[in-house]
N, C-alpha and C positions, 0 to 999 in steps of 0.2 A: 504492500499499500504507500504510496507516494504522499508528500506532504500534501498535494491539491486533494487527493482522494481520501483524507482522514475519515475516521467514523463520525458519526453524528454525535455520539455519546462523548466523544472526546472535546466536545465544544461546551459541555455542560460543566458546571462547576458548582460547589457547595461552600458558601462562606460560613466558617465556623467560628464561633467564639473562641476567644484564646483559651477560656479555662477547659472547654470540651477538647479542643485540639490537643491540649496539654495532658489532658485525661487519657485521651485515645492513644496517643504517641507513647506515653507511659506504659499502658497495657501492652502495646506491640513490642515495646523494648524488653520488658518482663517476659513476654513470651519466646521473643529471641534468645533471651538467656536461658530459657527452660530447653529450647531446642540445642543450644549449644551444649547444655550439661548432658543432653542424651548422646550428642556426637561424642563428647569426652568418655562417657559410659561405654559406649561401642570400641572406641580406641582402647580403653582398658580393660576390655573383655568382660565387662559387667554381666552378671546372671540375667537371662533373657526376662525373666518375670519382672525383675526390677526396672529394666528398660522399658517394658511393656507399661509398667505403671506409670512412669515419667510420662510415656507419651501419652496415656489417657489423660494426664494432668495438662497436657499441653492442648490436646483435643477440647477438653473442657473449658480451658481459658480462652481459647479461639472462637469458642461458640458463645461464651459470654461477651466477648469483644463483637461478634456479629450481631448478638441480641441489642447491644446497647447502639450500635450504628444503625441497625435497622428502625429501632425506635425513634431515633433521630431523624431518619429519613422520613418516616412517615409523619410524624408530628411538624416537620419542617418542609422539606423538597415536596412531597406528596400532597400535602395540605395546601401549600403556595400554588401548585401547579393546578389543583382541582379548582381552587378559589379563582385562578385566572382562566378557566374554562377548558383546560387541556385534560381532557378525560383519558387521553392515551396514556398517561401516567400511571393509571389503574393495570392496564395490560402490563406494562414495565415492572411494577411491583409484584405481580403475580409471578411473572417470569423470574424475577429474582429470589423470592420466597420458594419456588421451585428449584432454583439451583443451590440455594441453601439447605433445602431438604434431602439432597441426593445422598 
C-alpha cells in the first residue's frame, strides 16, 4: 500500500486526555515487562507450568487493557460519531468486538 493508497482508518485519530494516555501506556509497559519475564524464563529453562502461569497473567492483563480501551472507545468515539449521524460506527464496533472475542 503506497502513501497515496493508505487505509481509511489510518486517517482516524482519538485524542485522549493525558491522564488516560498515561494510564494506558503504563498498563502496556507492565505487560511488556511481563512478556520480557516470560522470555527470560524460557531462556533459563523454567518449568513449563510456571511459564504457562505467567503467560496466562499476560493474557489477563491484555484483556483488562482491551476492556478499558473498548469502554473508552464506546463512551467517546462511538458516542461522538453516533451523535454526528455516522451510524457506520456501529458496524465498526461490532467488527471490533468480534475480533476481540476470537
